mmCIF file of the N, C-alpha and C atoms, coordinates in Angstrom:
data_MODEL
# 
_entry.id   MODEL 
# 
loop_
_atom_site.group_PDB 
_atom_site.id 
_atom_site.type_symbol 
_atom_site.label_atom_id 
_atom_site.label_alt_id 
_atom_site.label_comp_id 
_atom_site.label_asym_id 
_atom_site.label_entity_id 
_atom_site.label_seq_id 
_atom_site.pdbx_PDB_ins_code 
_atom_site.Cartn_x 
_atom_site.Cartn_y 
_atom_site.Cartn_z 
_atom_site.occupancy 
_atom_site.B_iso_or_equiv 
_atom_site.pdbx_formal_charge 
_atom_site.auth_seq_id 
_atom_site.auth_comp_id 
_atom_site.auth_asym_id 
_atom_site.auth_atom_id 
_atom_site.pdbx_PDB_model_num 
ATOM 1   N N  . MET A 1 1  ? -5.363  -20.665 1.262   1.00 0.00 ? 1  MET A N  1 
ATOM 2   C CA . MET A 1 1  ? -5.288  -19.287 0.799   1.00 0.00 ? 1  MET A CA 1 
ATOM 3   C C  . MET A 1 1  ? -5.465  -18.304 1.955   1.00 0.00 ? 1  MET A C  1 
ATOM 4   N N  . VAL A 1 2  ? -6.379  -18.595 2.865   1.00 0.00 ? 2  VAL A N  1 
ATOM 5   C CA . VAL A 1 2  ? -6.606  -17.708 4.008   1.00 0.00 ? 2  VAL A CA 1 
ATOM 6   C C  . VAL A 1 2  ? -5.363  -17.637 4.877   1.00 0.00 ? 2  VAL A C  1 
ATOM 7   N N  . GLU A 1 3  ? -4.701  -18.799 5.085   1.00 0.00 ? 3  GLU A N  1 
ATOM 8   C CA . GLU A 1 3  ? -3.467  -18.821 5.863   1.00 0.00 ? 3  GLU A CA 1 
ATOM 9   C C  . GLU A 1 3  ? -2.407  -17.933 5.231   1.00 0.00 ? 3  GLU A C  1 
ATOM 10  N N  . GLU A 1 4  ? -2.273  -18.045 3.918   1.00 0.00 ? 4  GLU A N  1 
ATOM 11  C CA . GLU A 1 4  ? -1.282  -17.240 3.199   1.00 0.00 ? 4  GLU A CA 1 
ATOM 12  C C  . GLU A 1 4  ? -1.590  -15.758 3.368   1.00 0.00 ? 4  GLU A C  1 
ATOM 13  N N  . GLN A 1 5  ? -2.852  -15.387 3.266   1.00 0.00 ? 5  GLN A N  1 
ATOM 14  C CA . GLN A 1 5  ? -3.236  -13.996 3.430   1.00 0.00 ? 5  GLN A CA 1 
ATOM 15  C C  . GLN A 1 5  ? -2.964  -13.517 4.848   1.00 0.00 ? 5  GLN A C  1 
ATOM 16  N N  . SER A 1 6  ? -3.160  -14.382 5.836   1.00 0.00 ? 6  SER A N  1 
ATOM 17  C CA . SER A 1 6  ? -2.905  -14.026 7.227   1.00 0.00 ? 6  SER A CA 1 
ATOM 18  C C  . SER A 1 6  ? -1.442  -13.684 7.454   1.00 0.00 ? 6  SER A C  1 
ATOM 19  N N  . ARG A 1 7  ? -0.566  -14.351 6.739   1.00 0.00 ? 7  ARG A N  1 
ATOM 20  C CA . ARG A 1 7  ? 0.865   -14.079 6.875   1.00 0.00 ? 7  ARG A CA 1 
ATOM 21  C C  . ARG A 1 7  ? 1.300   -12.917 5.998   1.00 0.00 ? 7  ARG A C  1 
ATOM 22  N N  . LEU A 1 8  ? 0.688   -12.788 4.849   1.00 0.00 ? 8  LEU A N  1 
ATOM 23  C CA . LEU A 1 8  ? 1.113   -11.804 3.869   1.00 0.00 ? 8  LEU A CA 1 
ATOM 24  C C  . LEU A 1 8  ? 0.780   -10.374 4.281   1.00 0.00 ? 8  LEU A C  1 
ATOM 25  N N  . ALA A 1 9  ? -0.394  -10.135 4.810   1.00 0.00 ? 9  ALA A N  1 
ATOM 26  C CA . ALA A 1 9  ? -0.796  -8.772  5.172   1.00 0.00 ? 9  ALA A CA 1 
ATOM 27  C C  . ALA A 1 9  ? 0.179   -8.141  6.160   1.00 0.00 ? 9  ALA A C  1 
ATOM 28  N N  . PRO A 1 10 ? 0.552   -8.814  7.264   1.00 0.00 ? 10 PRO A N  1 
ATOM 29  C CA . PRO A 1 10 ? 1.521   -8.196  8.180   1.00 0.00 ? 10 PRO A CA 1 
ATOM 30  C C  . PRO A 1 10 ? 2.880   -7.931  7.524   1.00 0.00 ? 10 PRO A C  1 
ATOM 31  N N  . GLN A 1 11 ? 3.281   -8.795  6.611   1.00 0.00 ? 11 GLN A N  1 
ATOM 32  C CA . GLN A 1 11 ? 4.559   -8.579  5.914   1.00 0.00 ? 11 GLN A CA 1 
ATOM 33  C C  . GLN A 1 11 ? 4.498   -7.327  5.049   1.00 0.00 ? 11 GLN A C  1 
ATOM 34  N N  . ILE A 1 12 ? 3.389   -7.144  4.351   1.00 0.00 ? 12 ILE A N  1 
ATOM 35  C CA . ILE A 1 12 ? 3.229   -5.951  3.513   1.00 0.00 ? 12 ILE A CA 1 
ATOM 36  C C  . ILE A 1 12 ? 3.231   -4.710  4.385   1.00 0.00 ? 12 ILE A C  1 
ATOM 37  N N  . ILE A 1 13 ? 2.505   -4.756  5.500   1.00 0.00 ? 13 ILE A N  1 
ATOM 38  C CA . ILE A 1 13 ? 2.438   -3.604  6.406   1.00 0.00 ? 13 ILE A CA 1 
ATOM 39  C C  . ILE A 1 13 ? 3.817   -3.295  6.973   1.00 0.00 ? 13 ILE A C  1 
ATOM 40  N N  . GLU A 1 14 ? 4.572   -4.329  7.347   1.00 0.00 ? 14 GLU A N  1 
ATOM 41  C CA . GLU A 1 14 ? 5.925   -4.123  7.856   1.00 0.00 ? 14 GLU A CA 1 
ATOM 42  C C  . GLU A 1 14 ? 6.802   -3.453  6.803   1.00 0.00 ? 14 GLU A C  1 
ATOM 43  N N  . ASN A 1 15 ? 6.667   -3.878  5.564   1.00 0.00 ? 15 ASN A N  1 
ATOM 44  C CA . ASN A 1 15 ? 7.452   -3.278  4.480   1.00 0.00 ? 15 ASN A CA 1 
ATOM 45  C C  . ASN A 1 15 ? 7.101   -1.807  4.287   1.00 0.00 ? 15 ASN A C  1 
ATOM 46  N N  . ILE A 1 16 ? 5.832   -1.472  4.444   1.00 0.00 ? 16 ILE A N  1 
ATOM 47  C CA . ILE A 1 16 ? 5.419   -0.073  4.302   1.00 0.00 ? 16 ILE A CA 1 
ATOM 48  C C  . ILE A 1 16 ? 6.071   0.789   5.383   1.00 0.00 ? 16 ILE A C  1 
ATOM 49  N N  . HIS A 1 17 ? 6.223   0.244   6.569   1.00 0.00 ? 17 HIS A N  1 
ATOM 50  C CA . HIS A 1 17 ? 6.793   0.998   7.676   1.00 0.00 ? 17 HIS A CA 1 
ATOM 51  C C  . HIS A 1 17 ? 8.312   1.190   7.567   1.00 0.00 ? 17 HIS A C  1 
ATOM 52  N N  . ARG A 1 18 ? 8.943   0.412   6.711   1.00 0.00 ? 18 ARG A N  1 
ATOM 53  C CA . ARG A 1 18 ? 10.384  0.595   6.529   1.00 0.00 ? 18 ARG A CA 1 
ATOM 54  C C  . ARG A 1 18 ? 10.653  1.968   5.940   1.00 0.00 ? 18 ARG A C  1 
ATOM 55  N N  . LYS A 1 19 ? 11.696  2.581   6.338   1.00 0.00 ? 19 LYS A N  1 
ATOM 56  C CA . LYS A 1 19 ? 12.016  3.917   5.837   1.00 0.00 ? 19 LYS A CA 1 
ATOM 57  C C  . LYS A 1 19 ? 12.575  3.885   4.413   1.00 0.00 ? 19 LYS A C  1 
ATOM 58  N N  . ALA A 1 20 ? 13.072  2.741   3.969   1.00 0.00 ? 20 ALA A N  1 
ATOM 59  C CA . ALA A 1 20 ? 13.710  2.646   2.662   1.00 0.00 ? 20 ALA A CA 1 
ATOM 60  C C  . ALA A 1 20 ? 12.713  2.465   1.518   1.00 0.00 ? 20 ALA A C  1 
ATOM 61  N N  . VAL A 1 21 ? 11.429  2.428   1.834   1.00 0.00 ? 21 VAL A N  1 
ATOM 62  C CA . VAL A 1 21 ? 10.420  2.217   0.795   1.00 0.00 ? 21 VAL A CA 1 
ATOM 63  C C  . VAL A 1 21 ? 10.143  3.546   0.092   1.00 0.00 ? 21 VAL A C  1 
ATOM 64  N N  . ASP A 1 22 ? 10.295  3.547   -1.223  1.00 0.00 ? 22 ASP A N  1 
ATOM 65  C CA . ASP A 1 22 ? 10.013  4.776   -1.963  1.00 0.00 ? 22 ASP A CA 1 
ATOM 66  C C  . ASP A 1 22 ? 8.501   4.943   -2.124  1.00 0.00 ? 22 ASP A C  1 
ATOM 67  N N  . PRO A 1 23 ? 8.042   6.144   -2.462  1.00 0.00 ? 23 PRO A N  1 
ATOM 68  C CA . PRO A 1 23 ? 6.595   6.408   -2.537  1.00 0.00 ? 23 PRO A CA 1 
ATOM 69  C C  . PRO A 1 23 ? 5.830   5.520   -3.509  1.00 0.00 ? 23 PRO A C  1 
ATOM 70  N N  . VAL A 1 24 ? 6.424   5.176   -4.631  1.00 0.00 ? 24 VAL A N  1 
ATOM 71  C CA . VAL A 1 24 ? 5.736   4.322   -5.602  1.00 0.00 ? 24 VAL A CA 1 
ATOM 72  C C  . VAL A 1 24 ? 5.623   2.904   -5.069  1.00 0.00 ? 24 VAL A C  1 
ATOM 73  N N  . GLU A 1 25 ? 6.685   2.418   -4.459  1.00 0.00 ? 25 GLU A N  1 
ATOM 74  C CA . GLU A 1 25 ? 6.669   1.086   -3.858  1.00 0.00 ? 25 GLU A CA 1 
ATOM 75  C C  . GLU A 1 25 ? 5.606   1.028   -2.745  1.00 0.00 ? 25 GLU A C  1 
ATOM 76  N N  . GLU A 1 26 ? 5.535   2.075   -1.959  1.00 0.00 ? 26 GLU A N  1 
ATOM 77  C CA . GLU A 1 26 ? 4.536   2.148   -0.899  1.00 0.00 ? 26 GLU A CA 1 
ATOM 78  C C  . GLU A 1 26 ? 3.120   2.136   -1.483  1.00 0.00 ? 26 GLU A C  1 
ATOM 79  N N  . ALA A 1 27 ? 2.909   2.919   -2.523  1.00 0.00 ? 27 ALA A N  1 
ATOM 80  C CA . ALA A 1 27 ? 1.588   2.972   -3.151  1.00 0.00 ? 27 ALA A CA 1 
ATOM 81  C C  . ALA A 1 27 ? 1.197   1.607   -3.706  1.00 0.00 ? 27 ALA A C  1 
ATOM 82  N N  . ARG A 1 28 ? 2.132   0.908   -4.288  1.00 0.00 ? 28 ARG A N  1 
ATOM 83  C CA . ARG A 1 28 ? 1.841   -0.431  -4.818  1.00 0.00 ? 28 ARG A CA 1 
ATOM 84  C C  . ARG A 1 28 ? 1.489   -1.401  -3.687  1.00 0.00 ? 28 ARG A C  1 
ATOM 85  N N  . ALA A 1 29 ? 2.172   -1.281  -2.563  1.00 0.00 ? 29 ALA A N  1 
ATOM 86  C CA . ALA A 1 29 ? 1.873   -2.137  -1.417  1.00 0.00 ? 29 ALA A CA 1 
ATOM 87  C C  . ALA A 1 29 ? 0.480   -1.832  -0.870  1.00 0.00 ? 29 ALA A C  1 
ATOM 88  N N  . LEU A 1 30 ? 0.137   -0.561  -0.799  1.00 0.00 ? 30 LEU A N  1 
ATOM 89  C CA . LEU A 1 30 ? -1.198  -0.178  -0.336  1.00 0.00 ? 30 LEU A CA 1 
ATOM 90  C C  . LEU A 1 30 ? -2.266  -0.714  -1.278  1.00 0.00 ? 30 LEU A C  1 
ATOM 91  N N  . ARG A 1 31 ? -2.029  -0.580  -2.567  1.00 0.00 ? 31 ARG A N  1 
ATOM 92  C CA . ARG A 1 31 ? -2.976  -1.082  -3.566  1.00 0.00 ? 31 ARG A CA 1 
ATOM 93  C C  . ARG A 1 31 ? -3.148  -2.596  -3.414  1.00 0.00 ? 31 ARG A C  1 
ATOM 94  N N  . ARG A 1 32 ? -2.052  -3.276  -3.143  1.00 0.00 ? 32 ARG A N  1 
ATOM 95  C CA . ARG A 1 32 ? -2.110  -4.728  -2.971  1.00 0.00 ? 32 ARG A CA 1 
ATOM 96  C C  . ARG A 1 32 ? -2.961  -5.098  -1.756  1.00 0.00 ? 32 ARG A C  1 
ATOM 97  N N  . LEU A 1 33 ? -2.788  -4.367  -0.660  1.00 0.00 ? 33 LEU A N  1 
ATOM 98  C CA . LEU A 1 33 ? -3.615  -4.620  0.522   1.00 0.00 ? 33 LEU A CA 1 
ATOM 99  C C  . LEU A 1 33 ? -5.091  -4.432  0.205   1.00 0.00 ? 33 LEU A C  1 
ATOM 100 N N  . ILE A 1 34 ? -5.401  -3.385  -0.525  1.00 0.00 ? 34 ILE A N  1 
ATOM 101 C CA . ILE A 1 34 ? -6.790  -3.092  -0.875  1.00 0.00 ? 34 ILE A CA 1 
ATOM 102 C C  . ILE A 1 34 ? -7.356  -4.174  -1.796  1.00 0.00 ? 34 ILE A C  1 
ATOM 103 N N  . ASP A 1 35 ? -6.603  -4.519  -2.819  1.00 0.00 ? 35 ASP A N  1 
ATOM 104 C CA . ASP A 1 35 ? -7.097  -5.465  -3.821  1.00 0.00 ? 35 ASP A CA 1 
ATOM 105 C C  . ASP A 1 35 ? -7.141  -6.909  -3.324  1.00 0.00 ? 35 ASP A C  1 
ATOM 106 N N  . GLU A 1 36 ? -6.061  -7.362  -2.703  1.00 0.00 ? 36 GLU A N  1 
ATOM 107 C CA . GLU A 1 36 ? -5.975  -8.771  -2.324  1.00 0.00 ? 36 GLU A CA 1 
ATOM 108 C C  . GLU A 1 36 ? -6.734  -9.108  -1.049  1.00 0.00 ? 36 GLU A C  1 
ATOM 109 N N  . PHE A 1 37 ? -6.891  -8.115  -0.167  1.00 0.00 ? 37 PHE A N  1 
ATOM 110 C CA . PHE A 1 37 ? -7.523  -8.391  1.112   1.00 0.00 ? 37 PHE A CA 1 
ATOM 111 C C  . PHE A 1 37 ? -8.862  -7.691  1.258   1.00 0.00 ? 37 PHE A C  1 
ATOM 112 N N  . ASN A 1 38 ? -9.334  -7.102  0.153   1.00 0.00 ? 38 ASN A N  1 
ATOM 113 C CA . ASN A 1 38 ? -10.633 -6.433  0.131   1.00 0.00 ? 38 ASN A CA 1 
ATOM 114 C C  . ASN A 1 38 ? -10.790 -5.429  1.270   1.00 0.00 ? 38 ASN A C  1 
ATOM 115 N N  . LEU A 1 39 ? -9.752  -4.625  1.471   1.00 0.00 ? 39 LEU A N  1 
ATOM 116 C CA . LEU A 1 39 ? -9.781  -3.607  2.511   1.00 0.00 ? 39 LEU A CA 1 
ATOM 117 C C  . LEU A 1 39 ? -10.131 -2.262  1.899   1.00 0.00 ? 39 LEU A C  1 
ATOM 118 N N  . SER A 1 40 ? -10.779 -1.422  2.673   1.00 0.00 ? 40 SER A N  1 
ATOM 119 C CA . SER A 1 40 ? -11.041 -0.055  2.217   1.00 0.00 ? 40 SER A CA 1 
ATOM 120 C C  . SER A 1 40 ? -9.804  0.786   2.509   1.00 0.00 ? 40 SER A C  1 
ATOM 121 N N  . GLN A 1 41 ? -9.759  1.964   1.950   1.00 0.00 ? 41 GLN A N  1 
ATOM 122 C CA . GLN A 1 41 ? -8.644  2.869   2.231   1.00 0.00 ? 41 GLN A CA 1 
ATOM 123 C C  . GLN A 1 41 ? -8.586  3.208   3.714   1.00 0.00 ? 41 GLN A C  1 
ATOM 124 N N  . GLY A 1 42 ? -9.754  3.359   4.332   1.00 0.00 ? 42 GLY A N  1 
ATOM 125 C CA . GLY A 1 42 ? -9.808  3.639   5.761   1.00 0.00 ? 42 GLY A CA 1 
ATOM 126 C C  . GLY A 1 42 ? -9.257  2.489   6.592   1.00 0.00 ? 42 GLY A C  1 
ATOM 127 N N  . GLU A 1 43 ? -9.593  1.252   6.205   1.00 0.00 ? 43 GLU A N  1 
ATOM 128 C CA . GLU A 1 43 ? -9.093  0.083   6.923   1.00 0.00 ? 43 GLU A CA 1 
ATOM 129 C C  . GLU A 1 43 ? -7.582  -0.044  6.781   1.00 0.00 ? 43 GLU A C  1 
ATOM 130 N N  . VAL A 1 44 ? -7.085  0.211   5.587   1.00 0.00 ? 44 VAL A N  1 
ATOM 131 C CA . VAL A 1 44 ? -5.640  0.166   5.372   1.00 0.00 ? 44 VAL A CA 1 
ATOM 132 C C  . VAL A 1 44 ? -4.978  1.245   6.226   1.00 0.00 ? 44 VAL A C  1 
ATOM 133 N N  . GLY A 1 45 ? -5.558  2.432   6.239   1.00 0.00 ? 45 GLY A N  1 
ATOM 134 C CA . GLY A 1 45 ? -5.011  3.516   7.050   1.00 0.00 ? 45 GLY A CA 1 
ATOM 135 C C  . GLY A 1 45 ? -4.904  3.140   8.517   1.00 0.00 ? 45 GLY A C  1 
ATOM 136 N N  . LYS A 1 46 ? -5.931  2.508   9.048   1.00 0.00 ? 46 LYS A N  1 
ATOM 137 C CA . LYS A 1 46 ? -5.911  2.079   10.452  1.00 0.00 ? 46 LYS A CA 1 
ATOM 138 C C  . LYS A 1 46 ? -4.794  1.074   10.696  1.00 0.00 ? 46 LYS A C  1 
ATOM 139 N N  . ARG A 1 47 ? -4.609  0.169   9.765   1.00 0.00 ? 47 ARG A N  1 
ATOM 140 C CA . ARG A 1 47 ? -3.592  -0.877  9.933   1.00 0.00 ? 47 ARG A CA 1 
ATOM 141 C C  . ARG A 1 47 ? -2.169  -0.329  9.873   1.00 0.00 ? 47 ARG A C  1 
ATOM 142 N N  . ILE A 1 48 ? -1.972  0.742   9.112   1.00 0.00 ? 48 ILE A N  1 
ATOM 143 C CA . ILE A 1 48 ? -0.613  1.278   8.995   1.00 0.00 ? 48 ILE A CA 1 
ATOM 144 C C  . ILE A 1 48 ? -0.415  2.563   9.791   1.00 0.00 ? 48 ILE A C  1 
ATOM 145 N N  . GLY A 1 49 ? -1.459  2.995   10.484  1.00 0.00 ? 49 GLY A N  1 
ATOM 146 C CA . GLY A 1 49 ? -1.330  4.171   11.329  1.00 0.00 ? 49 GLY A CA 1 
ATOM 147 C C  . GLY A 1 49 ? -1.362  5.485   10.571  1.00 0.00 ? 49 GLY A C  1 
ATOM 148 N N  . ARG A 1 50 ? -2.146  5.526   9.513   1.00 0.00 ? 50 ARG A N  1 
ATOM 149 C CA . ARG A 1 50 ? -2.285  6.761   8.723   1.00 0.00 ? 50 ARG A CA 1 
ATOM 150 C C  . ARG A 1 50 ? -3.755  7.030   8.464   1.00 0.00 ? 50 ARG A C  1 
ATOM 151 N N  . SER A 1 51 ? -4.051  8.239   8.070   1.00 0.00 ? 51 SER A N  1 
ATOM 152 C CA . SER A 1 51 ? -5.433  8.594   7.764   1.00 0.00 ? 51 SER A CA 1 
ATOM 153 C C  . SER A 1 51 ? -5.839  8.040   6.398   1.00 0.00 ? 51 SER A C  1 
ATOM 154 N N  . LYS A 1 52 ? -7.137  7.965   6.198   1.00 0.00 ? 52 LYS A N  1 
ATOM 155 C CA . LYS A 1 52 ? -7.667  7.547   4.896   1.00 0.00 ? 52 LYS A CA 1 
ATOM 156 C C  . LYS A 1 52 ? -7.166  8.502   3.813   1.00 0.00 ? 52 LYS A C  1 
ATOM 157 N N  . SER A 1 53 ? -7.120  9.778   4.140   1.00 0.00 ? 53 SER A N  1 
ATOM 158 C CA . SER A 1 53 ? -6.645  10.789  3.195   1.00 0.00 ? 53 SER A CA 1 
ATOM 159 C C  . SER A 1 53 ? -5.188  10.545  2.793   1.00 0.00 ? 53 SER A C  1 
ATOM 160 N N  . ALA A 1 54 ? -4.353  10.182  3.763   1.00 0.00 ? 54 ALA A N  1 
ATOM 161 C CA . ALA A 1 54 ? -2.937  9.909   3.465   1.00 0.00 ? 54 ALA A CA 1 
ATOM 162 C C  . ALA A 1 54 ? -2.804  8.687   2.565   1.00 0.00 ? 54 ALA A C  1 
ATOM 163 N N  . VAL A 1 55 ? -3.625  7.679   2.800   1.00 0.00 ? 55 VAL A N  1 
ATOM 164 C CA . VAL A 1 55 ? -3.612  6.485   1.946   1.00 0.00 ? 55 VAL A CA 1 
ATOM 165 C C  . VAL A 1 55 ? -4.033  6.868   0.534   1.00 0.00 ? 55 VAL A C  1 
ATOM 166 N N  . ASN A 1 56 ? -5.090  7.656   0.438   1.00 0.00 ? 56 ASN A N  1 
ATOM 167 C CA . ASN A 1 56 ? -5.582  8.105   -0.862  1.00 0.00 ? 56 ASN A CA 1 
ATOM 168 C C  . ASN A 1 56 ? -4.502  8.875   -1.617  1.00 0.00 ? 56 ASN A C  1 
ATOM 169 N N  . GLN A 1 57 ? -3.814  9.770   -0.921  1.00 0.00 ? 57 GLN A N  1 
ATOM 170 C CA . GLN A 1 57 ? -2.752  10.550  -1.568  1.00 0.00 ? 57 GLN A CA 1 
ATOM 171 C C  . GLN A 1 57 ? -1.623  9.659   -2.064  1.00 0.00 ? 57 GLN A C  1 
ATOM 172 N N  . SER A 1 58 ? -1.260  8.653   -1.269  1.00 0.00 ? 58 SER A N  1 
ATOM 173 C CA . SER A 1 58 ? -0.212  7.727   -1.701  1.00 0.00 ? 58 SER A CA 1 
ATOM 174 C C  . SER A 1 58 ? -0.639  6.971   -2.954  1.00 0.00 ? 58 SER A C  1 
ATOM 175 N N  . LEU A 1 59 ? -1.889  6.521   -2.964  1.00 0.00 ? 59 LEU A N  1 
ATOM 176 C CA . LEU A 1 59 ? -2.386  5.758   -4.109  1.00 0.00 ? 59 LEU A CA 1 
ATOM 177 C C  . LEU A 1 59 ? -2.430  6.588   -5.382  1.00 0.00 ? 59 LEU A C  1 
ATOM 178 N N  . ARG A 1 60 ? -2.574  7.886   -5.236  1.00 0.00 ? 60 ARG A N  1 
ATOM 179 C CA . ARG A 1 60 ? -2.631  8.748   -6.419  1.00 0.00 ? 60 ARG A CA 1 
ATOM 180 C C  . ARG A 1 60 ? -1.340  8.703   -7.223  1.00 0.00 ? 60 ARG A C  1 
ATOM 181 N N  . ALA A 1 61 ? -0.247  8.330   -6.586  1.00 0.00 ? 61 ALA A N  1 
ATOM 182 C CA . ALA A 1 61 ? 1.025   8.191   -7.308  1.00 0.00 ? 61 ALA A CA 1 
ATOM 183 C C  . ALA A 1 61 ? 0.904   7.160   -8.426  1.00 0.00 ? 61 ALA A C  1 
ATOM 184 N N  . LEU A 1 62 ? 0.040   6.178   -8.240  1.00 0.00 ? 62 LEU A N  1 
ATOM 185 C CA . LEU A 1 62 ? -0.108  5.113   -9.246  1.00 0.00 ? 62 LEU A CA 1 
ATOM 186 C C  . LEU A 1 62 ? -0.843  5.581   -10.491 1.00 0.00 ? 62 LEU A C  1 
ATOM 187 N N  . THR A 1 63 ? -1.403  6.788   -10.457 1.00 0.00 ? 63 THR A N  1 
ATOM 188 C CA . THR A 1 63 ? -2.092  7.314   -11.630 1.00 0.00 ? 63 THR A CA 1 
ATOM 189 C C  . THR A 1 63 ? -1.134  8.062   -12.556 1.00 0.00 ? 63 THR A C  1 
ATOM 190 N N  . LEU A 1 64 ? 0.115   8.182   -12.145 1.00 0.00 ? 64 LEU A N  1 
ATOM 191 C CA . LEU A 1 64 ? 1.112   8.841   -12.993 1.00 0.00 ? 64 LEU A CA 1 
ATOM 192 C C  . LEU A 1 64 ? 1.390   7.988   -14.225 1.00 0.00 ? 64 LEU A C  1 
ATOM 193 N N  . PRO A 1 65 ? 1.829   8.612   -15.310 1.00 0.00 ? 65 PRO A N  1 
ATOM 194 C CA . PRO A 1 65 ? 2.173   7.840   -16.513 1.00 0.00 ? 65 PRO A CA 1 
ATOM 195 C C  . PRO A 1 65 ? 3.244   6.785   -16.214 1.00 0.00 ? 65 PRO A C  1 
ATOM 196 N N  . ALA A 1 66 ? 3.183   5.684   -16.931 1.00 0.00 ? 66 ALA A N  1 
ATOM 197 C CA . ALA A 1 66 ? 4.085   4.538   -16.695 1.00 0.00 ? 66 ALA A CA 1 
ATOM 198 C C  . ALA A 1 66 ? 5.564   4.925   -16.754 1.00 0.00 ? 66 ALA A C  1 
ATOM 199 N N  . ASP A 1 67 ? 5.928   5.811   -17.683 1.00 0.00 ? 67 ASP A N  1 
ATOM 200 C CA . ASP A 1 67 ? 7.354   6.177   -17.786 1.00 0.00 ? 67 ASP A CA 1 
ATOM 201 C C  . ASP A 1 67 ? 7.830   6.918   -16.547 1.00 0.00 ? 67 ASP A C  1 
ATOM 202 N N  . ILE A 1 68 ? 6.978   7.702   -15.938 1.00 0.00 ? 68 ILE A N  1 
ATOM 203 C CA . ILE A 1 68 ? 7.352   8.409   -14.713 1.00 0.00 ? 68 ILE A CA 1 
ATOM 204 C C  . ILE A 1 68 ? 7.441   7.412   -13.551 1.00 0.00 ? 68 ILE A C  1 
ATOM 205 N N  . LEU A 1 69 ? 6.509   6.465   -13.485 1.00 0.00 ? 69 LEU A N  1 
ATOM 206 C CA . LEU A 1 69 ? 6.561   5.454   -12.441 1.00 0.00 ? 69 LEU A CA 1 
ATOM 207 C C  . LEU A 1 69 ? 7.823   4.612   -12.550 1.00 0.00 ? 69 LEU A C  1 
ATOM 208 N N  . THR A 1 70 ? 8.242   4.315   -13.769 1.00 0.00 ? 70 THR A N  1 
ATOM 209 C CA . THR A 1 70 ? 9.445   3.536   -13.987 1.00 0.00 ? 70 THR A CA 1 
ATOM 210 C C  . THR A 1 70 ? 10.675  4.286   -13.485 1.00 0.00 ? 70 THR A C  1 
ATOM 211 N N  . GLU A 1 71 ? 10.740  5.576   -13.745 1.00 0.00 ? 71 GLU A N  1 
ATOM 212 C CA . GLU A 1 71 ? 11.864  6.388   -13.291 1.00 0.00 ? 71 GLU A CA 1 
ATOM 213 C C  . GLU A 1 71 ? 11.896  6.533   -11.783 1.00 0.00 ? 71 GLU A C  1 
ATOM 214 N N  . ALA A 1 72 ? 10.711  6.574   -11.177 1.00 0.00 ? 72 ALA A N  1 
ATOM 215 C CA . ALA A 1 72 ? 10.635  6.743   -9.719  1.00 0.00 ? 72 ALA A CA 1 
ATOM 216 C C  . ALA A 1 72 ? 11.094  5.474   -9.058  1.00 0.00 ? 72 ALA A C  1 
# 
């Protein structure tokens, strides 16, 4: 499991850096990093080159109603 996580985290981070990732997809990837790798918002921010505040703002997209998330 640790090996899988070692490979998965860089892949998720690489996907976040792609320009084709929409904001909801990005927020889901950030949430996955936080949940699966027990990272704080600040730690995720450091790994992707953004502030803790920017990570927090991205994650707020996930609080939108499900129908809006589906459309996005």
